[in-house]
Residue frames as a rotation matrix with the C-alpha (Angstrom) as fourth column:
MET 1
0.846 0.151 -0.511 -156.01
0.505 -0.536 0.677 -8.72
-0.172 -0.831 -0.530 -9.56
THR 2
0.453 -0.721 0.525 -153.54
0.091 -0.548 -0.831 -5.91
0.887 0.424 -0.183 -9.55
ASP 3
0.239 -0.489 -0.839 -150.77
0.957 0.264 0.119 -5.42
0.164 -0.831 0.531 -7.05
LYS 4
-0.092 -0.219 0.971 -151.12
0.186 -0.962 -0.199 -1.64
0.978 0.163 0.129 -6.78
PRO 5
-0.808 -0.170 -0.564 -150.54
0.580 -0.063 -0.812 -0.13
0.102 -0.983 0.149 -3.32
PRO 6
0.256 0.955 -0.148 -153.61
0.967 -0.254 0.032 1.54
-0.007 -0.152 -0.988 -1.83
GLU 7
-0.165 -0.256 0.952 -153.83
0.404 -0.898 -0.172 5.26
0.900 0.356 0.252 -2.46
THR 8
-0.605 -0.066 -0.793 -153.42
0.783 -0.231 -0.578 7.51
-0.145 -0.971 0.192 0.55
PRO 9
0.539 0.838 0.090 -156.10
0.843 -0.536 -0.049 10.13
0.007 0.103 -0.995 1.12
PRO 10
0.283 -0.431 0.857 -155.09
0.342 -0.789 -0.510 13.77
0.896 0.437 -0.076 0.52
SER 11
0.831 0.057 0.553 -155.02
-0.439 -0.545 0.714 14.45
0.342 -0.836 -0.428 4.26
GLN 12
0.679 -0.650 0.341 -152.18
0.086 0.531 0.843 11.98
-0.729 -0.543 0.417 4.62
GLY 13
0.114 -0.727 0.677 -148.87
0.930 0.318 0.185 12.15
-0.349 0.608 0.713 2.88
ARG 14
-0.838 -0.522 -0.159 -147.87
0.413 -0.797 0.442 14.95
-0.357 0.305 0.883 0.55
SER 15
0.033 0.845 -0.533 -150.34
-0.017 -0.533 -0.846 17.60
-0.999 0.037 -0.003 -0.48
THR 16
-0.186 -0.035 0.982 -151.50
0.908 0.376 0.186 17.41
-0.375 0.926 -0.038 -4.08
MET 17
0.840 0.521 -0.150 -152.29
0.446 -0.822 -0.356 21.13
-0.309 0.232 -0.922 -4.25
ARG 18
-0.209 -0.881 0.426 -150.02
0.975 -0.220 0.023 23.24
0.073 0.420 0.905 -6.38
GLY 19
0.723 0.445 0.529 -149.55
0.464 -0.880 0.106 26.98
0.512 0.169 -0.842 -6.28
PRO 20
0.047 -0.742 0.669 -147.60
-0.264 -0.655 -0.708 29.73
0.963 -0.143 -0.227 -4.60
ALA 21
-0.610 -0.350 -0.711 -146.21
0.580 0.414 -0.702 29.31
0.540 -0.840 -0.049 -1.14
PRO 22
0.453 0.820 -0.349 -148.44
0.849 -0.276 0.451 30.55
0.274 -0.501 -0.821 1.66
PHE 23
0.222 -0.305 0.926 -148.03
0.032 -0.947 -0.319 34.22
0.975 0.100 -0.200 2.55
THR 24
0.353 -0.143 -0.924 -146.18
0.931 0.155 0.332 35.00
0.096 -0.977 0.188 5.75
TRP 25
0.965 0.057 0.254 -145.59
0.037 -0.996 0.083 38.46
0.258 -0.071 -0.964 7.18
GLU 26
0.682 -0.729 -0.062 -142.23
0.127 0.035 0.991 37.45
-0.721 -0.684 0.116 8.62
ARG 27
0.129 -0.667 0.733 -140.55
0.939 0.320 0.125 37.43
-0.318 0.673 0.668 5.21
HIS 28
0.290 0.089 0.953 -141.18
0.651 -0.748 -0.128 41.15
0.701 0.658 -0.275 4.61
THR 29
-0.824 -0.554 -0.119 -139.82
0.497 -0.606 -0.621 44.34
0.272 -0.571 0.775 6.10
VAL 30
-0.359 0.690 -0.628 -142.06
0.571 -0.370 -0.733 46.76
-0.738 -0.622 -0.261 7.97
GLU 31
-0.510 0.128 -0.851 -142.16
-0.531 -0.825 0.194 49.06
-0.677 0.551 0.488 4.92
GLU 32
-0.896 0.182 -0.406 -143.18
-0.260 0.525 0.810 46.19
0.361 0.831 -0.423 2.65
ASN 33
-0.643 0.688 -0.336 -145.89
0.764 0.545 -0.347 45.14
-0.055 -0.479 -0.876 5.13
ASP 34
-0.338 0.500 -0.797 -147.25
0.116 -0.819 -0.563 48.71
-0.934 -0.283 0.218 5.18
LEU 35
-0.687 0.037 -0.725 -147.29
-0.689 -0.351 0.635 48.80
-0.231 0.936 0.266 1.37
ILE 36
-0.887 0.372 -0.275 -149.10
0.225 0.866 0.447 45.46
0.404 0.335 -0.851 1.22
ARG 37
-0.469 0.730 -0.497 -151.70
0.747 0.027 -0.665 46.64
-0.472 -0.683 -0.558 3.76
ARG 38
-0.431 0.291 -0.854 -152.28
-0.321 -0.934 -0.157 49.90
-0.844 0.207 0.496 1.85
ARG 39
-0.822 0.108 -0.559 -152.84
-0.533 0.197 0.823 47.97
0.199 0.974 -0.104 -1.37
GLN 40
-0.766 0.571 -0.295 -155.23
0.602 0.799 -0.017 45.59
0.226 -0.190 -0.955 0.38
ARG 41
-0.377 0.634 -0.675 -157.21
0.437 -0.521 -0.733 48.53
-0.817 -0.572 -0.080 1.81
ALA 42
-0.579 0.127 -0.806 -157.38
-0.628 -0.700 0.341 50.21
-0.521 0.703 0.485 -1.60
ARG 43
-0.868 0.262 -0.422 -158.67
-0.158 0.660 0.734 47.01
0.471 0.704 -0.532 -3.22
ALA 44
-0.629 0.661 -0.408 -161.19
0.764 0.430 -0.480 46.56
-0.142 -0.614 -0.776 -0.40
ARG 45
-0.420 0.466 -0.779 -162.50
-0.043 -0.867 -0.496 50.11
-0.907 -0.175 0.384 -0.91
VAL 46
-0.705 0.131 -0.697 -162.89
-0.709 -0.186 0.681 49.61
-0.040 0.974 0.224 -4.66
THR 47
-0.835 0.403 -0.373 -164.69
0.290 0.900 0.324 46.30
0.467 0.163 -0.869 -4.08
ALA 48
-0.526 0.651 -0.547 -167.00
0.653 -0.103 -0.751 47.93
-0.545 -0.752 -0.371 -1.52
LEU 49
-0.483 0.328 -0.812 -167.82
-0.453 -0.887 -0.088 50.80
-0.749 0.325 0.577 -3.89
LEU 50
-0.791 0.173 -0.587 -168.57
-0.513 0.335 0.790 48.41
0.333 0.926 -0.176 -6.75
LEU 51
-0.752 0.531 -0.389 -170.75
0.614 0.780 -0.120 46.26
0.240 -0.329 -0.913 -4.52
GLY 52
-0.469 0.568 -0.676 -172.60
0.342 -0.589 -0.732 49.31
-0.814 -0.575 0.082 -3.23
ALA 53
-0.602 0.217 -0.769 -173.17
-0.699 -0.608 0.376 50.56
-0.386 0.764 0.518 -6.78
LEU 54
-0.853 0.279 -0.442 -174.52
-0.075 0.772 0.631 47.15
0.517 0.571 -0.638 -7.78
VAL 55
-0.622 0.641 -0.450 -176.94
0.744 0.304 -0.595 47.14
-0.244 -0.705 -0.666 -4.83
ILE 56
-0.414 0.450 -0.792 -178.18
-0.146 -0.891 -0.430 50.63
-0.899 -0.062 0.434 -5.75
LEU 57
-0.760 0.107 -0.641 -178.60
-0.647 -0.038 0.761 49.58
0.057 0.993 0.099 -9.39
PHE 58
-0.801 0.477 -0.361 -180.66
0.410 0.877 0.249 46.53
0.436 0.051 -0.899 -8.39
PHE 59
-0.537 0.606 -0.587 -182.76
0.537 -0.291 -0.791 48.70
-0.651 -0.740 -0.169 -6.09
PHE 60
-0.455 0.343 -0.822 -183.61
-0.549 -0.835 -0.044 51.15
-0.701 0.431 0.568 -8.88
ILE 61
-0.833 0.173 -0.525 -184.35
-0.379 0.512 0.771 48.32
0.402 0.841 -0.361 -11.31
ALA 62
-0.718 0.589 -0.370 -186.74
0.691 0.663 -0.287 46.79
0.076 -0.463 -0.883 -8.76
ILE 63
-0.446 0.546 -0.709 -188.45
0.156 -0.733 -0.662 50.16
-0.882 -0.406 0.241 -8.20
GLU 64
-0.593 0.189 -0.783 -188.96
-0.756 -0.464 0.461 50.65
-0.276 0.866 0.418 -11.94
LYS 65
-0.859 0.308 -0.410 -190.36
0.056 0.851 0.522 47.13
0.510 0.426 -0.748 -12.33
ILE 66
-0.589 0.670 -0.452 -192.81
0.703 0.150 -0.695 47.79
-0.398 -0.727 -0.559 -9.52
ARG 67
-0.448 0.380 -0.809 -193.87
-0.284 -0.919 -0.274 51.09
-0.848 0.107 0.519 -11.14
SER 68
-0.632 0.151 -0.760 -194.38
-0.771 -0.026 0.637 49.51
0.076 0.988 0.133 -14.55
GLY 69
0.299 0.828 0.474 -196.25
-0.868 0.443 -0.225 46.54
-0.396 -0.344 0.851 -13.10
THR 70
0.344 -0.238 -0.908 -194.05
-0.573 0.713 -0.404 43.85
0.744 0.659 0.109 -14.69
PRO 71
0.991 0.075 0.114 -193.28
-0.136 0.599 0.789 40.77
-0.009 -0.797 0.604 -12.58
């Protein structure tokens, strides 16, 4: 038998996750917050446009498959 102490689950004790500190708005000035929000909106618009283009592409591919009779 070994005399190792029982391991504590991740919910107890220190977190085992590594990475950057969580984002908080309080650390930034109003101008920095505005800049962050503008960048987030720009990224969201680009993502929405790419997703929309992908949906349209899939739609046209499906239409062409239906026309050609391939499953």
